[in-house]
N, C-alpha and C positions, 0 to 999 in steps of 0.2 A: 506697703512698700511693693513695688514691682518686682516681679520674680520671673526667671525664665530657666528652664532646664536644658542643659546641652550634653550631648553625648560626645565625649572627646576620644579620638580613635588613637590607638598607638603611634600613628604617624604625625599625630598633631591636629589633624583635621576635625572640625567641629560640626555637629548636625544639631538643628534646634529640635526638641522633642516638645510636642504639645500634650499636656497631661489628659486633655479631653479627648484625644484621638489615640492615645498608646497607653498601655498598661506599664506604668513606670516600675512595678516590682519585676516584671518579665524582662523590660529592657535592662534593668540593673543586673539581673541573673546573667543574661546573654552578653552583656558588656563584659562582666567578670571573667567569663570563659575565653574572651579574645583579647584580653588585656587591655581593655577600654575602660573608662570611667564615666559615671554619671555626675555632673557638677550642678550646681544652682548659682544662676547668675542674679545678682541683687542691685538694683539701681538704687543709689543713695539718693534721697529726695532733697539733701541740700545743696549739693554741687554737681548733682547728676553723675557722679563718678560710678563707674561699674567696678564691681568687686565679685571675683569668682571665688566661691566657697565649695567644700565639699558637700554634696547632697546629703540631707538628713536621711537617716535609716528609713526606708520606705517599708511599712507592714505589708507583708504578702497577703492577698487576697485568700479568702477561704478556698481550700482546695478540697474537692469532694473526694470520697473514697474512691478506690479503683473501680469497685463493683458498680458504682453509680455514674462512671463515665460513659459506658454503653448506651443506658437508655438517655442520659443527657445528649449525647452527640447524636443518636437517632432523631431526638425531637427536635434539634437544631437543624439536621438536614432536611428533615420535613418542612419546615419553613423556609429552607433556602430553594430545595427542589424535591419534587416527589417522584421518587424513582419508578420506573415502569417495571424493573425485574429487582426481586428480593436479592438481598446482599446480606453476608454474615460478617459481624463485626468481632474482632479480637482484640483486646487490650493485653499485651503481654509484658510482664513486669521484668523479664530477662534483661539486665543491663546491657547496653550496646555503646559503642564509641562512635560510629559512623551510620549505620543503618538505622533508620527512623521508622521505616515500615515498609510494607510490601502488599501487591495485589495479587492474587492467584486466581486466574480467569477461569478454569475448569470448575472450581468451587465457588466463585464469585465471593472469594473471602478478602475482607480488609484487614489487615494486620498492623497495628501501630505499637510501637515499643515505648512504653511510658518512662523508663527510666535509663539515665546517662550512667556509664561505667566509672565515671570520675564525680559528678556532681549530684548524683541520686536522682530523684524524681522530677521530671522534667516539668515546666509551668505547664498549666493546664491549656492555656491558648496556643502554646507551642504544639503541645499533643494534638490539638484540634486543628492546627495547620497542616499537621502531616496527614491527619485524617482526610481532610479536603483534598490533598493530593492524591491520596490514593483512591478516594472517590472519583477523582477526574478520569482515573484509569479505567474505573469501573463503568462510568457513562460513556466513556469512548468507545468500549467493547460492545455495549448494551444498547445505547440509544443516540448515537452520534447525531440523528436527525433533528433531535429534540435542541441541537445546538448549531442548526444550519449548516450541518455537514453531511455529505451524501453517504459516507461510510467511514468506518474506522480506517486510519492512515499509518498504524503501527507498522513498522517495517522491521524485519529482523536486524538485530545489531545495532537498532536505534530505539533507545528508551523512550524518547518523548517526541510525538509528532506535533505539528501545527495545530491539529484539531485538539490534541491533549492540552496545549497551552491556552486554546481559546477556550476550552471548557473551564480549566482552572481560573483564569481571570475572572470569568463569568460568575463562578461560585463565591470567589473571593469578594466580587464587587456587591452581589447581593447580600452577602453577610454583612459588609460593612455598611450598606444602607440600613440593614435592620437594627443595627448597633446604633446607629445616629438617631433612628426614629424612637428607640427605646430611651436613649439619653435626653432626648427633647421632652419626652413625655413622661420621664422619671418612672419608668418601668422596669422592673426587674422580675420578670417571669419565672417562677419555678416550676419546670415541667413535671407531671406526675409520672414517676418511673412506672407505676403500675399499669399505665394506659399505654405503654410504648412498646409493648412485645416482651418476648423471653429473652433473657440472658443466656448466651451460648458459651459453653465451658469447650473450646476445641483444642485439641492437640493434634497440630498438623505436622 
């Protein structure tokens, strides 16, 4: 029986969700936070009538322990872009409500907050999305030329420059391409944490 997933927003608008392109568990979690809901559209084969029913509970994907996120994200980043200058990654478990991460230029420190003050631990892919955001800051400062920019365009009082957005789009595009290739080849690589460097416990 044909089925489709829809994200229904609080204002009634709907967005079609492709299960092959999105992590349904992550979408369901984000929808709950903003008052939206995920529904399943069932097309009845007899009269072709469309029936919307609540989406069945979606089992969440395996979430690695916090200690494993640093080597995991470093391994992913190596596949997306090999950084010219070393950076330090910290996964901070202090719950936050609005701040998701930060980049500290002098120390080349990327800090990502893993827990929400209301809902608990954030989904892995949401944490990784924040990681890519902060890595875009790192790359704008350290190697803008790698992304066809002459120099860092960060200006006082402006958090994000056109070069930053260009780098972030490129990183996300490369990661999306890698994911599609893995799905097509049915590959689920597991990085070896022991080969990805040292875990840093920083108290900034």
